[in-house]
KETIDO-649831 format. One record per residue (C-alpha): residue in three letters; x, y, z. Coordinates in steps of 0.1 Angstrom, whole numbers, padded with zeros to 4 digits, always signed. Layout:
! residues N
ALAXYZ...
***
This chain:
! residues 135
MET+1281+0476+0864THR+1271+0508+0850ALA+1264+0537+0873GLN+1224+0551+0859LYS+1230+0586+0859LYS+1201+0603+0880THR+1185+0632+0869ARG+1186+0663+0890ARG+1149+0672+0898ALA+1141+0716+0892ARG+1130+0727+0918LYS+1110+0760+0929SER+1128+0790+0942TYR+1125+0798+0978GLU+1105+0828+0972ALA+1079+0803+0950ARG+1077+0776+0973THR+1071+0801+1003GLY+1048+0825+0987MET+1068+0854+0992ASN+1061+0871+0960THR+1028+0869+0956ARG+1007+0898+0957ALA+0994+0893+0991ALA+1031+0888+1004VAL+1041+0918+0984ILE+1014+0941+1002LEU+1021+0932+1037ALA+1057+0938+1037LYS+1054+0969+1026ALA+1027+0980+1053LEU+1051+0963+1081VAL+1084+0981+1063VAL+1070+1014+1045LYS+1065+1043+1072PRO+1038+1068+1067ALA+1048+1102+1061THR+1043+1121+1092VAL+1048+1164+1095GLU+1050+1181+1128ASP+1032+1216+1136ASP+1041+1246+1152ASN+1024+1228+1189GLY+1040+1197+1185ASN+1012+1178+1171VAL+1024+1150+1150MET+1003+1148+1119ARG+1003+1117+1096VAL+1001+1128+1055TRP+0970+1108+1044LEU+0968+1097+1008PRO+0940+1098+0986SER+0937+1058+0987GLU+0932+1057+1026ALA+0909+1088+1032ASN+0881+1056+1040SER+0912+1034+1057TYR+0894+1041+1094THR+0874+1023+1116ASN+0848+1032+1142GLN+0875+1008+1167MET+0904+1036+1157LEU+0882+1066+1162ALA+0870+1052+1200ASP+0907+1047+1206CYS+0915+1088+1192LEU+0883+1101+1216ARG+0892+1080+1251ASN+0893+1103+1280ARG+0887+1131+1261VAL+0864+1160+1267ALA+0875+1182+1234VAL+0896+1175+1212GLU+0916+1193+1183PRO+0917+1180+1147ASN+0954+1179+1143GLU+0955+1155+1175MET+0934+1133+1156LEU+0952+1134+1120GLY+0982+1115+1138THR+0959+1083+1132VAL+0927+1091+1113PRO+0921+1105+1085PRO+0904+1137+1079SER+0873+1121+1061ALA+0868+1106+1093ILE+0866+1135+1115LYS+0841+1146+1089TYR+0822+1114+1094CYS+0819+1119+1133VAL+0809+1153+1129THR+0782+1143+1104LYS+0774+1112+1128GLY+0768+1137+1159TRP+0795+1127+1179LEU+0821+1158+1175ILE+0805+1193+1181PRO+0831+1218+1164ASN+0832+1255+1182ASP+0828+1287+1155SER+0862+1286+1143LYS+0862+1246+1138THR+0896+1244+1162LEU+0882+1225+1186TYR+0853+1195+1188ARG+0837+1186+1218VAL+0831+1144+1223THR+0794+1141+1226ALA+0776+1116+1253LYS+0759+1097+1220ALA+0800+1090+1208ALA+0803+1075+1245LEU+0774+1053+1239GLU+0778+1044+1203LEU+0818+1040+1207VAL+0815+1021+1243LEU+0841+1052+1255PRO+0844+1053+1293ARG+0825+1079+1315THR+0850+1082+1335PHE+0892+1092+1338LYS+0913+1065+1331GLY+0947+1077+1349GLY+0965+1109+1356VAL+0953+1135+1379HIS+0918+1134+1369HIS+0914+1097+1377GLY+0878+1090+1389ARG+0860+1116+1378LYS+0835+1116+1356ILE+0836+1129+1319PRO+0815+1159+1311PHE+0804+1151+1276ALA+0788+1176+1255VAL+0750+1168+1251
***
């Protein structure tokens, strides 16, 4: 009646079993935990500090969210949600028309059509009024 010794099975670590140490999981965790750097200007606009690797990290949906319910927009306001290359892209596409000093951009009717922007103001004082887009 000798008891046989059971060999203990080697078990993978929790990180290896759940995939926590994979490259994709590390990138996802950094995206959720690491907060982007921001700078506030004199007017109180919060601008995100965009890294060179993030220059092309915008979508048409992000641009539509930025231009929704707007007649005109300042570049500092846009820099909170989209990188500077997105503003140049909008000007190239004809979605924004800059004034002479490029301190203000008017939203065009082409932008409203292609980005599916609302044609009337939603909420606030101007609720229901037609938005006067630039031609």
